[in-house]
C-alpha positions in Angstrom: 26.7 -33.2 10.1 26.0 -30.6 7.4 22.4 -29.4 7.4 20.5 -30.0 4.1 19.7 -26.8 2.2 16.2 -26.8 0.8 15.4 -26.1 -2.8 14.0 -22.6 -3.5 11.4 -22.5 -6.3 10.6 -19.2 -7.9 7.1 -19.8 -9.0 6.6 -17.2 -11.8 3.3 -16.3 -13.5 3.6 -16.0 -17.3 3.6 -12.6 -19.0 0.6 -11.0 -20.6 -0.7 -13.1 -23.5 -2.3 -11.8 -26.7 -5.7 -13.6 -27.0 -6.0 -15.2 -30.5 -9.1 -17.2 -30.2 -7.3 -20.4 -29.0 -6.7 -21.8 -25.6 -2.9 -21.4 -26.0 -2.0 -17.9 -27.1 1.5 -16.5 -27.3 2.7 -13.5 -25.4 1.8 -10.1 -26.9 4.1 -7.1 -27.1 3.4 -6.0 -23.6 4.0 -9.6 -22.3 7.3 -9.8 -24.1 8.4 -6.5 -22.5 7.4 -7.9 -19.1 9.4 -11.0 -19.6 12.5 -8.9 -20.6 12.2 -6.9 -17.3 11.8 -10.1 -15.3 14.9 -11.6 -16.9 16.9 -8.4 -16.1 15.6 -8.4 -12.5 16.8 -12.0 -12.0 20.2 -11.3 -13.6 22.1 -11.3 -10.3 20.4 -14.5 -8.9 21.9 -17.9 -9.3 19.4 -20.1 -11.2 20.2 -23.8 -11.5 17.2 -25.0 -13.5 14.2 -23.6 -15.4 10.9 -25.3 -15.7 7.7 -24.4 -17.6 4.2 -25.6 -18.2 3.6 -26.8 -21.8 1.7 -23.7 -22.7 3.3 -21.1 -25.0 2.8 -18.1 -22.7 4.7 -19.9 -19.9 7.5 -21.3 -22.2 8.0 -17.8 -23.6 8.3 -16.4 -20.1 10.9 -19.1 -19.1 13.1 -19.0 -22.2 15.0 -15.7 -21.6 15.8 -16.7 -18.0 17.2 -20.0 -19.2 19.0 -18.6 -22.2 20.9 -16.1 -20.2 22.4 -18.9 -18.2 22.9 -21.4 -21.0 20.2 -23.7 -19.6 17.3 -25.4 -21.4 13.7 -25.1 -20.3 12.3 -28.4 -18.9 8.7 -28.7 -20.0 6.5 -30.1 -17.1 2.8 -30.4 -17.8 2.3 -30.6 -14.0 2.7 -26.8 -14.0 -0.4 -26.5 -16.2 -3.4 -24.1 -15.6 -6.8 -25.3 -14.6 -8.7 -27.3 -17.2 -12.0 -25.7 -18.1 -14.6 -25.9 -20.9 -13.9 -22.3 -22.0 -13.4 -22.3 -25.8 -10.4 -19.9 -25.7 -8.1 -18.0 -23.4 -9.5 -14.7 -22.1 -7.6 -12.1 -20.1 -9.3 -11.2 -16.9 -8.8 -7.5 -17.9 -11.1 -8.1 -20.8 -13.8 -10.3 -19.3 -17.1 -9.9 -21.3 -19.2 -11.6 -18.6 -20.4 -8.7 -16.4 -20.9 -10.8 -13.2 -17.4 -12.4 -13.4 -15.8 -9.0 -14.3 -17.5 -7.4 -11.3 -16.3 -10.2 -9.0 -12.7 -9.8 -10.2 -12.7 -6.0 -9.8 -14.1 -6.3 -6.3 -11.6 -8.9 -5.2 -14.2 -11.7 -5.0 -11.8 -14.0 -6.9 -13.7 -17.2 -6.0 -16.8 -15.9 -7.8 -14.7 -15.2 -10.9 -13.3 -18.7 -11.4 -14.4 -20.8 -14.3 -15.8 -24.2 -13.6 -12.8 -26.6 -13.1 -11.7 -29.4 -10.9 -10.0 -27.4 -8.1 -9.1 -30.5 -6.1 -7.3 -32.0 -9.1 -5.5 -28.8 -9.8 -4.4 -28.4 -6.1 -3.2 -32.0 -5.9 -1.4 -31.8 -9.2 0.5 -28.6 -8.2 1.5 -29.9 -4.8 2.8 -33.1 -6.3 4.6 -31.2 -9.1 6.2 -28.5 -6.9 7.3 -31.2 -4.3 8.8 -33.4 -7.0 10.7 -30.4 -8.6 11.9 -29.3 -5.2 13.1 -32.7 -4.1 14.9 -33.2 -7.4 16.9 -30.0 -6.8 17.7 -29.8 -3.1 20.2 -26.9 -2.4 19.3 -25.3 -5.7 17.2 -22.4 -7.0 14.7 -23.2 -9.7 12.4 -21.0 -11.8 9.0 -22.6 -12.5 6.9 -20.7 -15.0 3.2 -21.4 -14.5 -0.2 -19.7 -14.3 -2.3 -17.5 -12.1 -4.9 -20.1 -11.1 -2.3 -22.9 -10.6 -0.1 -20.6 -8.4 -3.1 -19.4 -6.4 -4.3 -22.9 -5.7 -0.9 -24.1 -4.7 -0.1 -21.1 -2.5 -3.5 -21.3 -0.9 -2.6 -24.8 0.3 0.8 -23.7 1.5 -0.6 -20.8 3.7 -3.7 -22.8 4.7 -6.2 -20.5 3.1 -9.7 -21.9 2.7 -10.0 -19.8 -0.5 -8.5 -21.3 -3.7 -7.9 -18.0 -5.3 -6.9 -15.5 -2.6 -4.8 -12.9 -4.4 -4.4 -11.2 -7.8 -1.1 -12.5 -9.2 0.7 -9.9 -11.4 2.0 -10.9 -14.8 5.6 -12.2 -14.4 5.1 -12.0 -10.6 7.4 -14.2 -8.5 6.4 -16.3 -5.4 9.2 -18.0 -3.6 8.8 -21.3 -1.8 11.4 -23.5 0.0 11.0 -27.3 -0.4 12.6 -29.2 2.4 14.0 -32.8 2.2 10.9 -34.1 4.0 8.7 -32.5 1.4 7.6 -29.6 3.5 6.8 -26.3 1.8 7.9 -23.0 3.5 6.7 -19.8 2.1 9.3 -17.1 1.5 7.2 -14.5 -0.5 4.0 -14.1 -2.6 3.5 -12.0 -5.7 6.8 -10.0 -5.9 6.1 -7.4 -8.6 8.8 -4.7 -8.1 10.3 -5.5 -11.5 7.0 -4.8 -13.2 6.8 -1.1 -12.2 
């Protein structure tokens, strides 16, 4: 009997967006350069499918990886970021709220988080990542998502009581195996060598 090979999902955070006063900004010049480096870094890896959240910054991150392989990007709203009452997207590097900025800079990420339904985000990401993995057993998939969504999901995988336990780099890669029984096995978190 041949053992079943799990799916490997490369969970990628989007590139740096250019805030434009909306909740769904596009990537800026720096973000597009980050995405080009990411695509070059992954050139030698077999990628069988490419997924993205419905937000522009994630789609623009996924597109070059898919295009290089003649694949299309599958839009999956399950890869979405947290839902908050914030009127627009704001980069953590440009936070105008002093207490939240201090929390971020000191690594107190839990104190930085905007108000959102963390349980819903966690359940949504677990369900989405499991579904994608089970649909692609034996394959390698790129899933372009967001820093908060990735943190929440990976915190569950490693059993961290903190929802946001690391600072995900723009276009960072975290690798997770999804086994036929739905189990997640962590391979890596926050690969950023290609960003240097």
